[in-house]
N, CA, C and O atoms as a GROMACS GRO file, in nm:
protein
  540
    1UNK      N    1  -1.314  -0.761   1.320
    1UNK     CA    2  -1.268  -0.878   1.250
    1UNK      C    3  -1.150  -0.847   1.159
    1UNK      O    4  -1.111  -0.931   1.077
    2UNK      N    5  -1.092  -0.731   1.172
    2UNK     CA    6  -0.978  -0.695   1.088
    2UNK      C    7  -0.864  -0.791   1.112
    2UNK      O    8  -0.844  -0.840   1.222
    3UNK      N    9  -0.789  -0.817   1.005
    3UNK     CA   10  -0.676  -0.906   1.015
    3UNK      C   11  -0.710  -1.052   0.988
    3UNK      O   12  -0.620  -1.135   0.978
    4UNK      N   13  -0.838  -1.084   0.975
    4UNK     CA   14  -0.879  -1.219   0.940
    4UNK      C   15  -0.910  -1.218   0.791
    4UNK      O   16  -1.008  -1.158   0.747
    5UNK      N   17  -0.826  -1.284   0.715
    5UNK     CA   18  -0.828  -1.272   0.570
    5UNK      C   19  -0.964  -1.308   0.509
    5UNK      O   20  -1.011  -1.236   0.421
    6UNK      N   21  -1.027  -1.415   0.553
    6UNK     CA   22  -1.151  -1.456   0.489
    6UNK      C   23  -1.263  -1.355   0.510
    6UNK      O   24  -1.347  -1.338   0.422
    7UNK      N   25  -1.265  -1.289   0.623
    7UNK     CA   26  -1.370  -1.191   0.649
    7UNK      C   27  -1.337  -1.058   0.583
    7UNK      O   28  -1.422  -1.000   0.516
    8UNK      N   29  -1.216  -1.010   0.600
    8UNK     CA   30  -1.182  -0.880   0.542
    8UNK      C   31  -1.180  -0.888   0.389
    8UNK      O   32  -1.201  -0.786   0.323
    9UNK      N   33  -1.155  -1.006   0.332
    9UNK     CA   34  -1.157  -1.020   0.187
    9UNK      C   35  -1.295  -0.985   0.131
    9UNK      O   36  -1.305  -0.913   0.032
   10UNK      N   37  -1.401  -1.035   0.195
   10UNK     CA   38  -1.536  -1.005   0.149
   10UNK      C   39  -1.569  -0.858   0.159
   10UNK      O   40  -1.628  -0.800   0.068
   11UNK      N   41  -1.531  -0.796   0.269
   11UNK     CA   42  -1.555  -0.653   0.287
   11UNK      C   43  -1.475  -0.572   0.184
   11UNK      O   44  -1.526  -0.476   0.127
   12UNK      N   45  -1.350  -0.612   0.162
   12UNK     CA   46  -1.266  -0.541   0.067
   12UNK      C   47  -1.317  -0.558  -0.076
   12UNK      O   48  -1.310  -0.464  -0.155
   13UNK      N   49  -1.367  -0.677  -0.110
   13UNK     CA   50  -1.422  -0.700  -0.243
   13UNK      C   51  -1.544  -0.610  -0.267
   13UNK      O   52  -1.561  -0.556  -0.376
   14UNK      N   53  -1.625  -0.594  -0.165
   14UNK     CA   54  -1.741  -0.504  -0.177
   14UNK      C   55  -1.695  -0.359  -0.196
   14UNK      O   56  -1.749  -0.287  -0.279
   15UNK      N   57  -1.595  -0.318  -0.120
   15UNK     CA   58  -1.541  -0.182  -0.133
   15UNK      C   59  -1.481  -0.160  -0.271
   15UNK      O   60  -1.496  -0.053  -0.330
   16UNK      N   61  -1.413  -0.262  -0.324
   16UNK     CA   62  -1.354  -0.251  -0.458
   16UNK      C   63  -1.461  -0.238  -0.565
   16UNK      O   64  -1.447  -0.156  -0.656
   17UNK      N   65  -1.567  -0.316  -0.556
   17UNK     CA   66  -1.678  -0.304  -0.653
   17UNK      C   67  -1.738  -0.163  -0.649
   17UNK      O   68  -1.768  -0.106  -0.754
   18UNK      N   69  -1.754  -0.108  -0.530
   18UNK     CA   70  -1.807   0.028  -0.516
   18UNK      C   71  -1.712   0.129  -0.581
   18UNK      O   72  -1.757   0.218  -0.653
   19UNK      N   73  -1.582   0.114  -0.555
   19UNK     CA   74  -1.483   0.206  -0.613
   19UNK      C   75  -1.485   0.198  -0.765
   19UNK      O   76  -1.484   0.301  -0.833
   20UNK      N   77  -1.488   0.077  -0.819
   20UNK     CA   78  -1.489   0.060  -0.964
   20UNK      C   79  -1.616   0.118  -1.026
   20UNK      O   80  -1.611   0.176  -1.134
   21UNK      N   81  -1.729   0.101  -0.959
   21UNK     CA   82  -1.855   0.159  -1.008
   21UNK      C   83  -1.851   0.311  -1.006
   21UNK      O   84  -1.925   0.376  -1.079
   22UNK      N   85  -1.764   0.367  -0.923
   22UNK     CA   86  -1.748   0.513  -0.914
   22UNK      C   87  -1.636   0.565  -1.002
   22UNK      O   88  -1.604   0.684  -0.999
   23UNK      N   89  -1.574   0.476  -1.082
   23UNK     CA   90  -1.470   0.517  -1.176
   23UNK      C   91  -1.328   0.510  -1.123
   23UNK      O   92  -1.237   0.568  -1.183
   24UNK      N   93  -1.307   0.441  -1.012
   24UNK     CA   94  -1.173   0.428  -0.954
   24UNK      C   95  -1.123   0.285  -0.971
   24UNK      O   96  -1.202   0.192  -0.987
   25UNK      N   97  -0.990   0.267  -0.967
   25UNK     CA   98  -0.930   0.135  -0.980
   25UNK      C   99  -0.922   0.060  -0.848
   25UNK      O  100  -0.920  -0.063  -0.846
   26UNK      N  101  -0.918   0.133  -0.738
   26UNK     CA  102  -0.901   0.072  -0.606
   26UNK      C  103  -0.954   0.170  -0.503
   26UNK      O  104  -1.001   0.278  -0.538
   27UNK      N  105  -0.948   0.133  -0.378
   27UNK     CA  106  -1.001   0.216  -0.270
   27UNK      C  107  -0.908   0.206  -0.149
   27UNK      O  108  -0.856   0.099  -0.119
   28UNK      N  109  -0.888   0.317  -0.080
   28UNK     CA  110  -0.812   0.318   0.045
   28UNK      C  111  -0.910   0.287   0.157
   28UNK      O  112  -1.015   0.350   0.170
   29UNK      N  113  -0.874   0.189   0.237
   29UNK     CA  114  -0.961   0.146   0.347
   29UNK      C  115  -0.904   0.197   0.479
   29UNK      O  116  -0.785   0.179   0.508
   30UNK      N  117  -0.989   0.260   0.557
   30UNK     CA  118  -0.951   0.310   0.689
   30UNK      C  119  -1.022   0.227   0.795
   30UNK      O  120  -1.127   0.169   0.770
   31UNK      N  121  -0.964   0.223   0.914
   31UNK     CA  122  -1.028   0.151   1.024
   31UNK      C  123  -1.124   0.244   1.100
   31UNK      O  124  -1.141   0.360   1.061
   32UNK      N  125  -1.184   0.194   1.205
   32UNK     CA  126  -1.282   0.274   1.280
   32UNK      C  127  -1.220   0.395   1.348
   32UNK      O  128  -1.290   0.491   1.380
   33UNK      N  129  -1.089   0.393   1.371
   33UNK     CA  130  -1.019   0.507   1.431
   33UNK      C  131  -0.982   0.612   1.328
   33UNK      O  132  -0.925   0.716   1.362
   34UNK      N  133  -1.015   0.587   1.200
   34UNK     CA  134  -0.985   0.683   1.095
   34UNK      C  135  -0.844   0.674   1.041
   34UNK      O  136  -0.798   0.765   0.972
   35UNK      N  137  -0.774   0.564   1.070
   35UNK     CA  138  -0.638   0.546   1.022
   35UNK      C  139  -0.638   0.459   0.896
   35UNK      O  140  -0.715   0.363   0.887
   36UNK      N  141  -0.553   0.493   0.801
   36UNK     CA  142  -0.541   0.415   0.679
   36UNK      C  143  -0.493   0.275   0.716
   36UNK      O  144  -0.401   0.258   0.797
   37UNK      N  145  -0.556   0.175   0.656
   37UNK     CA  146  -0.519   0.036   0.680
   37UNK      C  147  -0.454  -0.027   0.557
   37UNK      O  148  -0.341  -0.074   0.564
   38UNK      N  149  -0.525  -0.028   0.445
   38UNK     CA  150  -0.478  -0.093   0.324
   38UNK      C  151  -0.566  -0.051   0.208
   38UNK      O  152  -0.657   0.030   0.225
   39UNK      N  153  -0.541  -0.105   0.090
   39UNK     CA  154  -0.635  -0.088  -0.020
   39UNK      C  155  -0.720  -0.214  -0.025
   39UNK      O  156  -0.701  -0.305   0.055
   40UNK      N  157  -0.813  -0.220  -0.118
   40UNK     CA  158  -0.900  -0.337  -0.125
   40UNK      C  159  -0.824  -0.464  -0.159
   40UNK      O  160  -0.865  -0.573  -0.119
   41UNK      N  161  -0.714  -0.451  -0.234
   41UNK     CA  162  -0.642  -0.571  -0.279
   41UNK      C  163  -0.492  -0.567  -0.252
   41UNK      O  164  -0.421  -0.659  -0.292
   42UNK      N  165  -0.443  -0.464  -0.187
   42UNK     CA  166  -0.298  -0.450  -0.166
   42UNK      C  167  -0.270  -0.379  -0.035
   42UNK      O  168  -0.357  -0.317   0.026
   43UNK      N  169  -0.146  -0.391   0.008
   43UNK     CA  170  -0.098  -0.306   0.116
   43UNK      C  171  -0.058  -0.172   0.056
   43UNK      O  172  -0.038  -0.159  -0.064
   44UNK      N  173  -0.047  -0.072   0.142
   44UNK     CA  174  -0.014   0.064   0.099
   44UNK      C  175   0.122   0.103   0.155
   44UNK      O  176   0.154   0.076   0.271
   45UNK      N  177   0.202   0.168   0.071
   45UNK     CA  178   0.328   0.230   0.112
   45UNK      C  179   0.323   0.372   0.062
   45UNK      O  180   0.275   0.398  -0.049
   46UNK      N  181   0.371   0.467   0.142
   46UNK     CA  182   0.377   0.605   0.095
   46UNK      C  183   0.515   0.662   0.124
   46UNK      O  184   0.588   0.613   0.210
   47UNK      N  185   0.548   0.766   0.048
   47UNK     CA  186   0.677   0.831   0.060
   47UNK      C  187   0.659   0.971   0.116
   47UNK      O  188   0.573   1.047   0.071
   48UNK      N  189   0.740   1.003   0.214
   48UNK     CA  190   0.738   1.136   0.275
   48UNK      C  191   0.880   1.172   0.318
   48UNK      O  192   0.944   1.096   0.391
   49UNK      N  193   0.929   1.285   0.273
   49UNK     CA  194   1.065   1.332   0.306
   49UNK      C  195   1.171   1.226   0.276
   49UNK      O  196   1.266   1.208   0.352
   50UNK      N  197   1.154   1.158   0.164
   50UNK     CA  198   1.253   1.060   0.119
   50UNK      C  199   1.250   0.927   0.192
   50UNK      O  200   1.335   0.841   0.166
   51UNK      N  201   1.154   0.907   0.282
   51UNK     CA  202   1.141   0.780   0.353
   51UNK      C  203   1.010   0.714   0.312
   51UNK      O  204   0.916   0.780   0.267
   52UNK      N  205   1.005   0.582   0.328
   52UNK     CA  206   0.888   0.505   0.290
   52UNK      C  207   0.821   0.448   0.415
   52UNK      O  208   0.888   0.402   0.508
   53UNK      N  209   0.688   0.453   0.416
   53UNK     CA  210   0.610   0.412   0.533
   53UNK      C  211   0.497   0.319   0.490
   53UNK      O  212   0.454   0.320   0.374
   54UNK      N  213   0.451   0.238   0.584
   54UNK     CA  214   0.334   0.153   0.564
   54UNK      C  215   0.257   0.148   0.695
   54UNK      O  216   0.318   0.157   0.802
   55UNK      N  217   0.126   0.133   0.691
   55UNK     CA  218   0.051   0.124   0.816
   55UNK      C  219   0.092   0.001   0.898
   55UNK      O  220   0.123  -0.104   0.840
   56UNK      N  221   0.093   0.013   1.030
   56UNK     CA  222   0.124  -0.103   1.115
   56UNK      C  223   0.008  -0.203   1.113
   56UNK      O  224  -0.106  -0.168   1.080
   57UNK      N  225   0.037  -0.326   1.148
   57UNK     CA  226  -0.067  -0.429   1.152
   57UNK      C  227  -0.180  -0.393   1.247
   57UNK      O  228  -0.292  -0.439   1.230
   58UNK      N  229  -0.152  -0.311   1.347
   58UNK     CA  230  -0.255  -0.270   1.444
   58UNK      C  231  -0.369  -0.192   1.379
   58UNK      O  232  -0.475  -0.177   1.440
   59UNK      N  233  -0.349  -0.143   1.256
   59UNK     CA  234  -0.457  -0.073   1.186
   59UNK      C  235  -0.557  -0.170   1.125
   59UNK      O  236  -0.665  -0.130   1.081
   60UNK      N  237  -0.521  -0.298   1.122
   60UNK     CA  238  -0.610  -0.398   1.064
   60UNK      C  239  -0.568  -0.445   0.927
   60UNK      O  240  -0.637  -0.528   0.866
   61UNK      N  241  -0.457  -0.395   0.876
   61UNK     CA  242  -0.411  -0.441   0.745
   61UNK      C  243  -0.360  -0.585   0.756
   61UNK      O  244  -0.321  -0.631   0.863
   62UNK      N  245  -0.362  -0.652   0.644
   62UNK     CA  246  -0.311  -0.788   0.640
   62UNK      C  247  -0.158  -0.787   0.627
   62UNK      O  248  -0.102  -0.696   0.566
   63UNK      N  249  -0.091  -0.886   0.683
   63UNK     CA  250   0.055  -0.892   0.677
   63UNK      C  251   0.102  -0.949   0.543
   63UNK      O  252   0.148  -1.063   0.536
   64UNK      N  253   0.090  -0.870   0.438
   64UNK     CA  254   0.127  -0.915   0.305
   64UNK      C  255   0.274  -0.951   0.293
   64UNK      O  256   0.358  -0.898   0.366
   65UNK      N  257   0.304  -1.042   0.201
   65UNK     CA  258   0.441  -1.088   0.180
   65UNK      C  259   0.529  -0.973   0.134
   65UNK      O  260   0.638  -0.952   0.188
   66UNK      N  261   0.484  -0.898   0.033
   66UNK     CA  262   0.565  -0.787  -0.019
   66UNK      C  263   0.586  -0.682   0.089
   66UNK      O  264   0.696  -0.630   0.104
   67UNK      N  265   0.482  -0.650   0.161
   67UNK     CA  266   0.492  -0.554   0.273
   67UNK      C  267   0.598  -0.601   0.371
   67UNK      O  268   0.684  -0.522   0.413
   68UNK      N  269   0.593  -0.728   0.409
   68UNK     CA  270   0.689  -0.782   0.505
   68UNK      C  271   0.832  -0.774   0.454
   68UNK      O  272   0.924  -0.740   0.529
   69UNK      N  273   0.852  -0.804   0.325
   69UNK     CA  274   0.986  -0.795   0.267
   69UNK      C  275   1.036  -0.652   0.267
   69UNK      O  276   1.154  -0.626   0.295
   70UNK      N  277   0.948  -0.557   0.235
   70UNK     CA  278   0.988  -0.416   0.234
   70UNK      C  279   1.028  -0.370   0.374
   70UNK      O  280   1.122  -0.292   0.389
   71UNK      N  281   0.957  -0.416   0.475
   71UNK     CA  282   0.991  -0.382   0.613
   71UNK      C  283   1.124  -0.446   0.654
   71UNK      O  284   1.207  -0.382   0.718
   72UNK      N  285   1.143  -0.571   0.616
   72UNK     CA  286   1.260  -0.646   0.661
   72UNK      C  287   1.388  -0.606   0.590
   72UNK      O  288   1.494  -0.597   0.652
   73UNK      N  289   1.380  -0.582   0.458
   73UNK     CA  290   1.502  -0.564   0.380
   73UNK      C  291   1.522  -0.425   0.319
   73UNK      O  292   1.632  -0.393   0.273
   74UNK      N  293   1.419  -0.342   0.317
   74UNK     CA  294   1.429  -0.217   0.241
   74UNK      C  295   1.402  -0.091   0.322
   74UNK      O  296   1.382   0.016   0.264
   75UNK      N  297   1.401  -0.102   0.454
   75UNK     CA  298   1.393   0.016   0.539
   75UNK      C  299   1.258   0.085   0.545
   75UNK      O  300   1.249   0.198   0.593
   76UNK      N  301   1.152   0.020   0.497
   76UNK     CA  302   1.019   0.078   0.510
   76UNK      C  303   0.982   0.077   0.658
   76UNK      O  304   1.013  -0.018   0.730
   77UNK      N  305   0.916   0.181   0.703
   77UNK     CA  306   0.886   0.204   0.844
   77UNK      C  307   0.735   0.198   0.866
   77UNK      O  308   0.658   0.252   0.787
   78UNK      N  309   0.693   0.132   0.973
   78UNK     CA  310   0.551   0.131   1.008
   78UNK      C  311   0.514   0.264   1.073
   78UNK      O  312   0.585   0.313   1.162
   79UNK      N  313   0.401   0.321   1.028
   79UNK     CA  314   0.357   0.448   1.085
   79UNK      C  315   0.208   0.466   1.056
   79UNK      O  316   0.160   0.435   0.947
   80UNK      N  317   0.136   0.515   1.155
   80UNK     CA  318  -0.005   0.548   1.136
   80UNK      C  319  -0.017   0.671   1.046
   80UNK      O  320   0.068   0.759   1.048
   81UNK      N  321  -0.124   0.674   0.968
   81UNK     CA  322  -0.155   0.793   0.889
   81UNK      C  323  -0.305   0.799   0.866
   81UNK      O  324  -0.374   0.697   0.868
   82UNK      N  325  -0.354   0.918   0.846
   82UNK     CA  326  -0.495   0.938   0.812
   82UNK      C  327  -0.507   0.953   0.661
   82UNK      O  328  -0.406   0.976   0.594
   83UNK      N  329  -0.627   0.942   0.607
   83UNK     CA  330  -0.643   0.964   0.463
   83UNK      C  331  -0.595   1.102   0.417
   83UNK      O  332  -0.536   1.113   0.310
   84UNK      N  333  -0.618   1.205   0.496
   84UNK     CA  334  -0.572   1.339   0.455
   84UNK      C  335  -0.420   1.350   0.460
   84UNK      O  336  -0.361   1.414   0.374
   85UNK      N  337  -0.357   1.287   0.559
   85UNK     CA  338  -0.211   1.285   0.564
   85UNK      C  339  -0.154   1.204   0.448
   85UNK      O  340  -0.052   1.242   0.389
   86UNK      N  341  -0.219   1.094   0.415
   86UNK     CA  342  -0.175   1.012   0.301
   86UNK      C  343  -0.179   1.094   0.173
   86UNK      O  344  -0.088   1.087   0.091
   87UNK      N  345  -0.284   1.171   0.156
   87UNK     CA  346  -0.298   1.254   0.037
   87UNK      C  347  -0.187   1.357   0.026
   87UNK      O  348  -0.151   1.398  -0.084
   88UNK      N  349  -0.132   1.401   0.138
   88UNK     CA  350  -0.024   1.501   0.139
   88UNK      C  351   0.114   1.441   0.114
   88UNK      O  352   0.211   1.514   0.103
   89UNK      N  353   0.123   1.308   0.105
   89UNK     CA  354   0.254   1.244   0.085
   89UNK      C  355   0.307   1.274  -0.055
   89UNK      O  356   0.234   1.320  -0.143
   90UNK      N  357   0.436   1.248  -0.073
   90UNK     CA  358   0.501   1.275  -0.201
   90UNK      C  359   0.464   1.172  -0.307
   90UNK      O  360   0.457   1.204  -0.425
   91UNK      N  361   0.441   1.049  -0.264
   91UNK     CA  362   0.404   0.941  -0.356
   91UNK      C  363   0.335   0.832  -0.276
   91UNK      O  364   0.357   0.817  -0.156
   92UNK      N  365   0.250   0.755  -0.345
   92UNK     CA  366   0.179   0.643  -0.284
   92UNK      C  367   0.200   0.522  -0.374
   92UNK      O  368   0.201   0.534  -0.496
   93UNK      N  369   0.216   0.406  -0.311
   93UNK     CA  370   0.236   0.282  -0.385
   93UNK      C  371   0.144   0.174  -0.329
   93UNK      O  372   0.118   0.169  -0.209
   94UNK      N  373   0.096   0.088  -0.417
   94UNK     CA  374   0.024  -0.032  -0.377
   94UNK      C  375   0.122  -0.147  -0.390
   94UNK      O  376   0.190  -0.159  -0.492
   95UNK      N  377   0.129  -0.231  -0.289
   95UNK     CA  378   0.226  -0.341  -0.290
   95UNK      C  379   0.156  -0.473  -0.261
   95UNK      O  380   0.074  -0.484  -0.170
   96UNK      N  381   0.191  -0.573  -0.340
   96UNK     CA  382   0.139  -0.708  -0.321
   96UNK      C  383   0.227  -0.805  -0.398
   96UNK      O  384   0.312  -0.764  -0.477
   97UNK      N  385   0.206  -0.933  -0.375
   97UNK     CA  386   0.285  -1.033  -0.446
   97UNK      C  387   0.260  -1.028  -0.596
   97UNK      O  388   0.352  -1.055  -0.674
   98UNK      N  389   0.140  -0.995  -0.637
   98UNK     CA  390   0.110  -0.990  -0.780
   98UNK      C  391   0.149  -0.857  -0.843
   98UNK      O  392   0.188  -0.853  -0.959
   99UNK      N  393   0.139  -0.748  -0.769
   99UNK     CA  394   0.173  -0.616  -0.822
   99UNK      C  395   0.319  -0.580  -0.798
   99UNK      O  396   0.374  -0.494  -0.867
  100UNK      N  397   0.382  -0.644  -0.702
  100UNK     CA  398   0.510  -0.602  -0.646
  100UNK      C  399   0.491  -0.459  -0.593
  100UNK      O  400   0.422  -0.441  -0.492
  101UNK      N  401   0.550  -0.358  -0.657
  101UNK     CA  402   0.532  -0.219  -0.612
  101UNK      C  403   0.477  -0.140  -0.729
  101UNK      O  404   0.544  -0.124  -0.831
  102UNK      N  405   0.356  -0.090  -0.714
  102UNK     CA  406   0.290  -0.016  -0.822
  102UNK      C  407   0.258   0.125  -0.774
  102UNK      O  408   0.195   0.144  -0.670
  103UNK      N  409   0.303   0.223  -0.851
  103UNK     CA  410   0.278   0.362  -0.816
  103UNK      C  411   0.130   0.396  -0.832
  103UNK      O  412   0.064   0.350  -0.926
  104UNK      N  413   0.078   0.476  -0.740
  104UNK     CA  414  -0.057   0.532  -0.752
  104UNK      C  415  -0.043   0.664  -0.826
  104UNK      O  416   0.035   0.751  -0.787
  105UNK      N  417  -0.119   0.679  -0.934
  105UNK     CA  418  -0.112   0.802  -1.013
  105UNK      C  419  -0.196   0.914  -0.954
  105UNK      O  420  -0.161   1.032  -0.964
  106UNK      N  421  -0.310   0.875  -0.891
  106UNK     CA  422  -0.399   0.978  -0.836
  106UNK      C  423  -0.472   0.921  -0.716
  106UNK      O  424  -0.520   0.808  -0.718
  107UNK      N  425  -0.479   1.002  -0.612
  107UNK     CA  426  -0.557   0.969  -0.493
  107UNK      C  427  -0.645   1.089  -0.466
  107UNK      O  428  -0.595   1.198  -0.439
  108UNK      N  429  -0.777   1.070  -0.473
  108UNK     CA  430  -0.872   1.181  -0.468
  108UNK      C  431  -0.834   1.281  -0.577
  108UNK      O  432  -0.825   1.243  -0.694
  109UNK      N  433  -0.812   1.405  -0.543
  109UNK     CA  434  -0.781   1.506  -0.646
  109UNK      C  435  -0.632   1.528  -0.664
  109UNK      O  436  -0.591   1.609  -0.747
  110UNK      N  437  -0.549   1.456  -0.589
  110UNK     CA  438  -0.404   1.477  -0.595
  110UNK      C  439  -0.340   1.379  -0.692
  110UNK      O  440  -0.363   1.258  -0.684
  111UNK      N  441  -0.259   1.432  -0.783
  111UNK     CA  442  -0.185   1.348  -0.877
  111UNK      C  443  -0.041   1.334  -0.829
  111UNK      O  444   0.016   1.426  -0.772
  112UNK      N  445   0.016   1.217  -0.854
  112UNK     CA  446   0.150   1.185  -0.805
  112UNK      C  447   0.240   1.145  -0.921
  112UNK      O  448   0.196   1.085  -1.018
  113UNK      N  449   0.367   1.181  -0.908
  113UNK     CA  450   0.471   1.140  -1.003
  113UNK      C  451   0.563   1.043  -0.933
  113UNK      O  452   0.574   1.042  -0.810
  114UNK      N  453   0.629   0.961  -1.011
  114UNK     CA  454   0.725   0.866  -0.956
  114UNK      C  455   0.854   0.940  -0.923
  114UNK      O  456   0.917   0.999  -1.011
  115UNK      N  457   0.894   0.937  -0.798
  115UNK     CA  458   1.016   1.005  -0.754
  115UNK      C  459   1.138   0.920  -0.785
  115UNK      O  460   1.127   0.801  -0.814
  116UNK      N  461   1.254   0.982  -0.779
  116UNK     CA  462   1.378   0.905  -0.799
  116UNK      C  463   1.395   0.801  -0.688
  116UNK      O  464   1.446   0.692  -0.714
  117UNK      N  465   1.352   0.832  -0.567
  117UNK     CA  466   1.358   0.735  -0.458
  117UNK      C  467   1.264   0.618  -0.485
  117UNK      O  468   1.296   0.503  -0.455
  118UNK      N  469   1.148   0.648  -0.543
  118UNK     CA  470   1.054   0.543  -0.579
  118UNK      C  471   1.107   0.453  -0.688
  118UNK      O  472   1.094   0.331  -0.681
  119UNK      N  473   1.169   0.513  -0.790
  119UNK     CA  474   1.231   0.435  -0.898
  119UNK      C  475   1.336   0.343  -0.840
  119UNK      O  476   1.345   0.226  -0.877
  120UNK      N  477   1.417   0.396  -0.748
  120UNK     CA  478   1.523   0.317  -0.686
  120UNK      C  479   1.466   0.201  -0.605
  120UNK      O  480   1.515   0.088  -0.614
  121UNK      N  481   1.362   0.227  -0.525
  121UNK     CA  482   1.300   0.121  -0.444
  121UNK      C  483   1.241   0.013  -0.534
  121UNK      O  484   1.263  -0.106  -0.509
  122UNK      N  485   1.168   0.052  -0.637
  122UNK     CA  486   1.107  -0.045  -0.728
  122UNK      C  487   1.215  -0.130  -0.794
  122UNK      O  488   1.201  -0.252  -0.803
  123UNK      N  489   1.322  -0.067  -0.840
  123UNK     CA  490   1.430  -0.140  -0.905
  123UNK      C  491   1.501  -0.235  -0.811
  123UNK      O  492   1.527  -0.350  -0.847
  124UNK      N  493   1.534  -0.189  -0.692
  124UNK     CA  494   1.603  -0.273  -0.594
  124UNK      C  495   1.516  -0.390  -0.551
  124UNK      O  496   1.565  -0.502  -0.533
  125UNK      N  497   1.386  -0.365  -0.534
  125UNK     CA  498   1.296  -0.473  -0.494
  125UNK      C  499   1.287  -0.578  -0.605
  125UNK      O  500   1.296  -0.698  -0.578
  126UNK      N  501   1.269  -0.535  -0.729
  126UNK     CA  502   1.261  -0.628  -0.841
  126UNK      C  503   1.388  -0.711  -0.853
  126UNK      O  504   1.383  -0.831  -0.877
  127UNK      N  505   1.502  -0.647  -0.835
  127UNK     CA  506   1.630  -0.718  -0.840
  127UNK      C  507   1.640  -0.819  -0.726
  127UNK      O  508   1.686  -0.931  -0.747
  128UNK      N  509   1.598  -0.781  -0.606
  128UNK     CA  510   1.600  -0.871  -0.492
  128UNK      C  511   1.512  -0.992  -0.517
  128UNK      O  512   1.551  -1.105  -0.488
  129UNK      N  513   1.392  -0.970  -0.572
  129UNK     CA  514   1.300  -1.080  -0.601
  129UNK      C  515   1.364  -1.177  -0.700
  129UNK      O  516   1.361  -1.298  -0.679
  130UNK      N  517   1.422  -1.124  -0.808
  130UNK     CA  518   1.485  -1.211  -0.909
  130UNK      C  519   1.600  -1.292  -0.849
  130UNK      O  520   1.622  -1.406  -0.889
  131UNK      N  521   1.672  -1.235  -0.756
  131UNK     CA  522   1.787  -1.303  -0.698
  131UNK      C  523   1.758  -1.393  -0.580
  131UNK      O  524   1.842  -1.476  -0.544
  132UNK      N  525   1.641  -1.379  -0.519
  132UNK     CA  526   1.615  -1.451  -0.394
  132UNK      C  527   1.494  -1.542  -0.393
  132UNK      O  528   1.482  -1.628  -0.306
  133UNK      N  529   1.405  -1.526  -0.487
  133UNK     CA  530   1.285  -1.609  -0.487
  133UNK      C  531   1.286  -1.702  -0.607
  133UNK      O  532   1.315  -1.662  -0.719
  134UNK      N  533   1.255  -1.827  -0.581
  134UNK     CA  534   1.248  -1.925  -0.689
  134UNK      C  535   1.114  -1.913  -0.758
  134UNK      O  536   1.012  -1.883  -0.694
  135UNK      N  537   1.112  -1.936  -0.892
  135UNK     CA  538   0.984  -1.926  -0.965
  135UNK      C  539   0.888  -2.035  -0.927
  135UNK      O  540   0.776  -2.041  -0.980
   0.00000   0.00000   0.00000
């Protein structure tokens, strides 16, 4: 049932409650094939070798507005990844219409810093939103 917002919302809400009860702010959700799909409330973008990636819709993630804009205008690339590969990335971001682009500080035991490429992407996206979207 992945990709159907009303059903995956309930599953994601349950996963988020579990994560919060365990002391985390959010949770990375993987599909049955073991590929990262999304977080409980956002799409995921990660940085590796100066490029930005997001899971393809085939993983079961929802086609979020911010995700779509990043793919269309900012050179983000769709790519499969596993949770262990995600943890090895240089930076991880949660993206949504309400968060825009928010850096993940820690995933499992790995801590992340905001890279200069990440600062640039966040700034360019915020500028694009201000110039192209009506309030």
